[in-house]
N, C-alpha and C positions, 0 to 999 in steps of 0.2 A: 365733488360736490356729493352732496345726499340725496337720494332720489326713492320717493315710495314706490311699492309695487302695490296697485290694488287690484283686489280679488275679480279674476275675470268673469265675464259669462260663459258658465260651463256646461249650458244645454239650453234648449227652449223653456221658456216658463219658468227657470231656476231663478230665485232672488236672492238666495243665501245658501251658505256652503257651513259645515262644523270643522273647525280645525282638529284633524285627527293626529297627527305627528308632524314633529319638524325633523327634518334631516340635517340640519346645520343649527348652530348656534351663534351667538353673538362673536364677531371676531373671526369666525370663519372666512377663508378666502374662498369665492364659490366663480365658476366659469358660466358660460352662457349655455343655457339651455340643460343645467346641471339641475336632478331633481332635489327640491328645497323641503317640500312638504307633501302631506297628504292630506285631501279635504275629503269630506261626506257630503255630498249633495242628495237632495231629495230621493236621488236614484242611483247611485254610486258612489264608491270611491274612488278618487281621481287624483292621479300626481301631477305635482305642479311645477312645471320648470323653470328655472330663475333667467329672467328676460335681460339681467345684465350680466358683466364680468366685475367683478368689485370685491368688496369686504361686506358681510352684515353687521348693518351698524343698530339695527334694533328690530324686535319681533313685537308687534302689536298686541297679538293674540296669543294666548297659551292654548297647549289641548282642552278640546270641550269646548271651547268659545264658538258663538254661530256670530259670522260675520256675513253681512249684507252686500252683494253684488256692488263693486265701485268705493269700498271701503279699503283702506289701507292695511296690508297685513305682514308686510316685514321694509325695511328701509336699508337700502344698500350707501356704501360709500364706495362711488363708481372709481373704481382702478384711477390712480394716479391724479385726480381732480381735487381731492379734499382730503380731511381728517373725519376723525369719528366724535369730534366734540359734542355737534347737539345729541348724539345718541347718549352721550355719557350725561348729559343735564336730565333724559327722559329716560332712566335704567330700562333694560329689556322685561317683557312680563317675567321671564324665568329669573330674574335677581330679583324683582319687586314680589315675589312671592315667598320671601325667604321667611325666618324664624320671628320670632317674637319682636326681637330686637327693632325690625324694619317700622314698627308702629308709629316712631316720631317723625319717620321722613315725611317732607312737605308733598312730596309727590304720590298721590294715595295710588295704592296697588288694584288692579281691576280685579272682579270679584271672581274667586276660584269655584264656585259652584259647590262652596261646602255646606251641608246641613246641621252642623253642629249648631243646637239653639245657643243666643245670649245668656251670659247668666244673669238672672232676674235681681233689680234692685230691691235692696231691702226699706228703705225708707228708715231705717232705725239709727238713732242719734247716739244709742249706749257706747261706749269703749267696745274695741274687739274683743276684751276679755269678758265681757258680758252676756255676749250671744252663743247660743246651744248652736254649735253645727248641727246636730241633729236636728232641731227645730226648722232651717231653712230646706224647701223642696225645688227639687227640680223636676220642671216641667215635663221631662221626657220620661220620669217614673210614670208609674203605674197610679191609679186613682188610689187601689186600695193600700199600696205601700205607703203614698203621702199621707193619707188619714190615719195611720198607722204610728205615726211620731207624737208622742205626747211632750210637749216643750214642759210642763211642770215636773215628769218624772226621769227628764233627761241628766239631772243634776241632782245631788243628794240634797234634802230638804233642811232647812236650819231650821230649830225651835221655835215654837209659835210666838214665845214673849220676846224673841228677837226679829220679828219682822214688823215692819211699818203698814199701816192700812193699804188694802189690796187693790188694783184696779179691777173693775168687772170682770169677770170670765167669759170667754166668747162664748154663743150658746152652740154653736157648730163651727166646724175647723174651715179658717181661711185659705184657699190652696191659689195661689198664682196662675192663672191659665184656666180657672175654673169660674170665673164671674167677680173674683175678689180683687180689690185694688192690691198694689204692689207692698203700699204700707200696711196692710194687714195681712200679709203672708206670713209674717213671723208675730206671734201671739206674745203681747208685752206679758213678761213674768213680773212677780211679786218682787218689789226694791227689797234690798238686802242693805242691813247696816253697814254704814263703811267702816265702823270700827271693830267688825268680826271678820277672821280669817276666812279666806276663800275655800270653798269646797277643793276636794282634791278631784283632779281633771278624770274623766272617763279615760281608761284604761285604752290605749290605742288599738289592741288586740281584740279589743269589742264591736266587732260588726254593727252598724246600724243599719235600717231600712234604706237610708238613702245614699248608703254605701255600696250597696247590692246591686249589681248589674240590673238592666231590663232585660227580660228575657224576650224570644221571639213572640211567644205567645200573648205579650203585654203591647205587641203592636196592632193598632185596629186596620190601619190603611198605609198604603204608601201611594205618593204621589210622583209622578213621573213626567218632564216635560215633553211635550207632543213636538217632536222633531224628526228631520230627516224621512226616510221612507216611510215610517207611519203618517207624518203630518201629510205627504204627498199621497199616498193611499187615500187618506179619508178624504182629503178635497177631490180626490178623482170620484170615489165612490159615490160621494154626496151629487157630483154634478151629473155621472151617469143615472142614478136612480131617480133622481128629481127631473131630468131633460128628457130622457129616452122612454117611451112606455114600453116596459118590458114584457115577454110573452116568453113561458117555458112549456116546453114538451118533453114527455118523456117516451123512450122507446127501449124495451129491454130485447136484446140480442142474443142470441146463440152463437158463441165465437169459439166453438170447439175447434171447427176446421182451422180457424185463424190461429190457435195455440198449437194444433198440430204442424201447421205449417213453420210457426217459429221454432217448434223444436228442429224441426227439418233444417233450418238455417241455423242454427246453433250446431247442429252435427258436421255440416259442411266446412272444411277448413278453409277455403278462398273466404266464406262469409262469416265465421263465427266470431273474428274481432272484431266485427263492427257491432256486437251487442243490440241486434235487432229484438225489439220486444213489442208489447201491444200497443205502447204509446206510438212508438214510429209508424207502426202500422195503422193506427187510425189518424196519425196526420197523413199518412199518403192517401189515404181513401178521402179525408178532407179537399186535399187540394185537386184531388181527380173530380169529386162531387161539385165542386165550385166550377168547372169548365162548363157542368150543365146549367147549375143555380148561381148566376153571376150577381144576382140582387144580394144574395148573403156577403159579397165583397165589395160592399161599396160604403158611401158616408154623406151623411145628413150634413149638407153646409147651411146652416140656420142664417149665417150673414149674406149669405150672396142667393140663397133660397135657390140652390141647386142640389141636385143628386150626383154626389162623384161615383161613378163607374172605374173601378180599380181592374186593370188588365195585367196585374201580377198579382202574387199572393206573397204578403210579409207574415210569416203565421208567428203570432205569438204564444209562447209556451208560459204558462205561470209558475213560477218557482219561489217555493218556500226558503225563505233564509234566516240567518239569525238575525238579520236587520230587519226582516217584514217580508211583506209578497211583493213580488217585482215581475213584470212579464216582457222579459226581452223578446227581440223576435228574430225569427231566421228570413233575410230578404230573399226575396225569388225563390222560396220554397218550392213552387210547384216546376221547377226547372229540374230538380234534383232526382236522381234515381233513389230507391229505399234505401241502401247501404249508407250514400253520402246522408241522407236527411236524419239516418239513426244517429251516424256521427256527430253531425250539426246540433241535433238536440242534447247530446250529451255534453259536447262542449261549451253549450250555451246554458245548461244546468250547472256544471262545475264552475263556468266564470261568475255567475249570478251568485252561487253561495260565496264564493271568496269575494265579494263586493266589486268585481271590476267589470261589469259591463260597461259597455261603451255607452256615452250618452245618447248616440244615434241608433242605437239597438232598442234605447228602452222608450223609442217613439217611432210612430210611422206605421205602427200594425195594422194590418186589415182586418183581420181576422183570429182569434185566438183559442186554447184549447187549454183546459185545466184537468189534471190527472188527482181526482180526491179519491181514487179508487186506493192509492197508495198508503190512504189513513183508513182504511177498511169501512169507508162510505161507499153506499150504494148509487146515491142520487141525491141532486140538489137543485138550488135557483141560482147561475152564476150572474153577476151583476156584469155588465158589457164594459168592457175596457172603453175609456171616454174618444168617439171618433169612431168605432168599429160598429160593424151593423149585427154580429153574432160572434158566441162564444157557447163552444162545446164542452162540456162537463164528462167526463169518464169516470163510469163507477166501478168498484171492486170485481175480478174475475170471480165469479164463484161457481163451485160444482154441484148443481142439483138435479135433482130427478126431473127430468122431461118427457114429453111423449115426444117421438123419434120413431119414424117408419112404422105408426100401427101400434107402437109398444112404449114401454116405460125405460128409460135409460140414463144415467148420469152423465150430465152433459156441463159444459162452460159456457155459463150467460153472464151479461153485462149489460148494464143500464146506461144509457146514453142520456144526458139532458142538454137540449140546447135551448137557448136564450137568446132572443134576436129583438131589434129595434121594429115596433109594429107601424112606425111612420114609412119605412123603406119596403117591410117584408110583410105579406099576407100570409094568412095561416097556411093557405095550400103551397106557396113556395115554401115556409120553412118545412112544412111537413114531408114535401118531395124530396128536400136535399137531406133531412134528418132519414128517412127512409134509403136514399140510395148509400149513405154511408153505412148503415146497418146491414145493405144487400151483401156490401163487399167484403164487410166485417164476418158475414156467415156464410158467403163462401167468395175466398180470396182471388180465385180462379176469374170472378167479375170484372177484377181491375184491369184484366187484359182488352175489357170491350170499352174501358171508357174513355 
């Protein structure tokens, strides 16, 4: 028998996924738990295993198509239970997306996402030989190129005494896509006596404006569908910005001692492979400071009208990826020693850039860090990750002249920007937390006392 595999729920709050690629085709034999496809959710790319052993009878969606949770994506002929007859009556997506000859099929092919504009109807009743190819205007061409076509000059004019009365000439060009009707797209030429020979056709090697490709400079705008990570990020940021009252505080810290400490760690053979940097050091300082300021590691439960205090730190690290911004988190980060925390951050970033973050890692964070310093930015006002009470932005580490021990010296400085939910955190609590993080970065030895 033929059974459909419905798109499963791949994570909390996810209602749809986009088909990225198929690993199987119609007629292929598959086994239980064999990977059959990759789909992209609003958070990550996920591999889908087959829930059956059998033969692929039909693919309901081709790559690039967004499918809602609960809709069928593939049909299987369960091994030994039936034939593939039903699938042949409704050919697979890969087959229905064939060449022009498929246009006459009774089963319409699903949309392929092509943006090629349709050919506009000219509305002309003249025979094909009386229509000048240069007179039709492709809507995709520029306005200047379209208006440069002169229908009257596209063919050799006949002598005046061979012409019958002319129709009124239009006062301005009519262009499809610029307010004119389709019938007005081709201005009507003067009729020619039927007993006169037709003029010689225009030479094929003479290019017309309509033949010239549209350059990139002619494209005024590009529209892209809102989907996947961008769609999820937009919804999350709107929810956060218009739900939690944000407050942002800034602190510029002398991190010269921290940078010297990092340099010593790189010179240590036992620790150099961990690649400990300023991000890992800041993450450790955040985890330690939360022990003294637990209100920043909490959640406002609006429905239950409760403040939820977390006794663990799921540390989110914002990662810029080709698919957009994601914030996977490191579970129980407060339990990790500095080298292991550095390894976890590196693995998290590499997995996120590859689009392979597990759905459970993309939710359930308790506080986040975003490192905008890698882009050369000093400070910002980061928006809270929904469900979290605080987010810390790290600025670029810069070498600047500063007062030091009664004199002027070049020092490494970095600005920290802390945004927090003012429903949960008062200014005093946020300020003390930020000051503690800054103190540990100013003098890493203080971390031994936390």
